[in-house]
C-alpha positions as CSV (number, residue, x, y, z in Angstrom):
1,M,0.0,0.0,0.0
2,I,1.4,3.5,-0.9
3,A,1.0,6.1,1.8
4,E,2.3,9.0,-0.3
5,N,3.6,9.5,-3.8
6,I,5.7,12.6,-4.5
7,N,6.6,13.5,-8.1
8,G,10.1,15.0,-7.7
9,D,10.2,16.5,-11.2
10,K,6.9,18.3,-10.7
11,W,7.9,19.4,-7.2
12,K,11.1,20.9,-8.7
13,Q,9.3,22.6,-11.5
14,T,6.8,24.2,-9.1
15,T,9.6,25.2,-6.7
16,V,11.8,26.8,-9.4
17,K,8.8,28.7,-10.7
18,K,8.0,30.0,-7.3
19,L,11.7,30.7,-6.6
20,L,12.0,32.9,-9.7
21,S,8.9,34.8,-8.6
22,F,10.5,35.3,-5.2
23,C,13.7,36.6,-6.8
24,E,11.7,39.1,-8.9
25,K,10.2,40.6,-5.7
26,C,13.3,40.3,-3.6
27,P,15.0,43.6,-2.7
28,C,18.4,42.0,-3.4
29,V,19.8,41.1,-6.9
30,L,19.7,37.3,-6.9
31,S,20.3,34.5,-9.5
32,I,19.6,30.8,-9.1
33,K,21.3,27.8,-10.5
34,T,20.1,24.2,-10.1
35,A,23.0,21.8,-9.6
36,V,24.3,18.7,-7.8
37,H,26.6,19.8,-5.0
38,Q,28.6,17.3,-2.8
39,G,26.3,14.6,-4.0
40,E,23.0,16.4,-3.3
41,D,20.6,17.8,-5.8
42,G,19.4,21.3,-5.1
43,V,19.7,25.0,-6.0
44,F,22.4,27.6,-5.6
45,V,21.1,31.1,-4.7
46,I,23.7,33.7,-5.7
47,H,23.7,37.1,-4.1
48,K,25.0,39.2,-7.0
49,N,26.4,42.1,-5.0
50,T,28.7,40.1,-2.8
51,G,29.0,37.0,-5.0
52,M,28.0,34.8,-2.1
53,Q,26.5,31.5,-3.1
54,Y,24.3,29.5,-0.9
55,F,23.3,25.9,-1.6
56,F,19.9,24.6,-0.6
57,P,19.3,20.8,-1.2
58,W,15.8,20.0,-2.5
59,D,13.5,18.9,0.3
60,Y,10.6,17.0,-1.1
61,S,9.0,16.6,2.3
62,V,8.0,20.3,2.5
63,E,5.7,22.4,0.4
64,P,7.5,24.5,-2.3
65,K,6.3,27.7,-0.6
66,D,7.8,26.6,2.7
67,F,11.0,25.7,1.0
68,I,11.2,29.2,-0.5
69,H,10.2,30.8,2.8
70,D,13.2,29.1,4.5
71,I,15.5,30.6,1.8
72,K,14.0,34.0,2.4
73,T,14.4,33.7,6.1
74,F,18.0,32.8,5.6
75,L,18.7,35.7,3.2
76,E,16.8,38.5,4.9
77,K,19.1,38.8,7.9
78,K,22.2,38.6,5.8
79,H,21.4,40.7,2.7
80,Y,18.0,42.6,2.8
81,P,18.3,46.4,2.9
82,I,17.8,48.1,6.2
83,L,16.6,51.7,6.6
84,V,16.5,54.0,9.6
85,E,13.4,56.3,9.9
86,T,14.0,59.4,11.9
87,I,10.8,60.8,13.4
88,T,11.0,64.4,14.5
89,E,8.6,66.7,16.2
90,E,8.3,70.5,16.4
91,H,9.6,71.7,19.8
92,K,8.7,75.2,21.0
93,L,11.8,76.8,22.2
94,T,11.8,78.0,25.9
95,K,13.0,81.4,27.0
96,E,16.1,79.8,28.4
97,E,16.9,78.0,25.1
98,L,16.4,81.3,23.2
99,A,18.7,83.1,25.7
100,L,21.4,80.5,25.1
101,M,21.2,81.1,21.4
102,V,21.6,84.8,21.9
103,E,24.6,84.1,24.1
104,E,26.1,81.9,21.3
105,G,25.9,84.9,18.9
106,K,22.6,84.7,17.2
107,S,20.8,87.9,16.7
108,I,17.3,88.3,18.1
109,Q,15.8,88.7,14.6
110,E,17.3,85.2,13.7
111,L,15.8,83.4,16.6
112,P,13.4,80.6,15.6
113,Q,10.2,79.9,17.6
114,Y,10.4,76.2,17.0
115,E,13.1,73.6,16.4
116,K,12.9,70.1,15.0
117,R,13.9,67.5,17.5
118,I,14.3,63.7,17.1
119,K,11.4,61.9,18.8
120,E,12.4,58.4,17.9
121,K,14.2,56.2,15.3
122,K,12.8,53.1,13.8
123,L,14.6,50.3,12.0
124,W,12.9,49.0,8.8
125,R,13.8,46.1,6.5
126,I,12.8,46.2,2.8
127,D,10.9,42.9,2.5
128,K,9.6,43.0,-1.1
129,V,9.7,45.3,-4.1
130,I,7.5,45.7,-7.1
131,L,9.9,47.6,-9.2
132,W,7.7,48.5,-12.2
133,K,5.2,50.2,-9.8
134,D,7.9,51.7,-7.4
135,I,6.2,49.9,-4.5
136,V,8.1,48.8,-1.4
137,I,6.9,46.5,1.3
138,L,8.6,47.2,4.7
139,V,8.6,45.5,8.0
140,Q,9.8,47.1,11.2
141,I,12.6,45.2,12.9
142,D,14.4,45.3,16.3
143,N,18.2,45.7,16.7
144,K,18.6,41.9,16.2
145,G,16.8,41.9,12.9
146,N,13.6,40.2,14.2
147,T,10.3,41.4,12.7
148,I,8.2,43.4,15.1
149,S,5.3,44.6,12.9
150,N,3.0,43.8,10.1
151,Q,4.0,44.7,6.6
152,Y,3.5,48.3,5.3
153,R,3.2,49.2,1.6
154,Y,4.9,52.4,0.5
155,K,4.9,54.1,-2.9
156,Y,8.3,55.6,-3.7
157,N,7.8,58.8,-5.7
158,K,11.1,58.5,-7.6
159,N,12.8,55.6,-9.5
160,L,13.1,52.7,-7.1
161,V,15.7,50.9,-9.2
162,I,18.0,53.9,-8.9
163,F,17.4,54.1,-5.1
164,L,18.2,50.4,-4.6
165,K,21.3,50.7,-6.9
166,K,22.6,53.6,-4.9
167,Y,21.9,51.7,-1.7
168,R,23.8,48.6,-2.9
169,S,26.7,50.6,-4.2
170,G,27.1,52.4,-0.8
171,E,26.3,55.9,-2.1
172,Y,24.4,56.7,1.1
173,A,26.7,57.5,4.1
174,D,24.7,55.3,6.4
175,L,21.3,53.7,7.0
176,E,19.8,57.0,8.3
177,E,20.7,58.9,5.1
178,A,19.2,56.1,3.0
179,G,16.1,56.2,5.3
180,N,15.8,59.9,4.9
181,E,16.0,59.6,1.1
182,F,13.4,56.9,1.1
183,F,10.9,58.3,3.6
184,N,11.1,61.9,2.3
185,N,10.1,60.7,-1.1
186,S,7.5,58.0,-0.2
187,I,3.9,57.9,0.9
188,L,2.4,55.2,3.0
189,V,-0.2,53.3,1.0
190,N,-1.5,50.9,3.6
191,E,-0.7,48.4,6.3
192,I,-0.9,44.8,5.2
193,T,-2.7,42.7,7.8
194,P,-2.0,39.0,7.7
195,K,-4.8,36.7,6.4
196,E,-6.4,34.7,9.1
């Protein structure tokens, strides 16, 4: 009696198709290559910026989407872009703060009534991209890279391909500068709540 029959060729075809779809939406530039490595049949996922190659042997005991989810989980902590969002608030300057500014040499006519102050900083990971629509899916993360929020869909109002290319080539001084560029030129479309 046969308890279960798995068609390995069909499983591989489905998995490779889903893997290619995953690569299209991934914020990293990836390529894949099916191969036999150290006697095991599987797939190499190559991170094009660093040249790092990761081998994942086929695991017919899991669903293709779970197989790809494991690859994504592996890659996101190593290679997915991180942004720092700096949230500021308008602070009304006190008489003491204004007096200090005058002491430091500012003229009374130059004194501002308000000053922007940093309220908090948030870490975000770019989780998915839809390049042709300039759509970015973000998740908030903690300092260890663990996800702490639902996904949020943003529309980037410039060319997303150029932003990601600059990010990958190190044109932004730090994650905060990259975050400022992104958030100053994006609008929040919606929060994506998980399906129940």
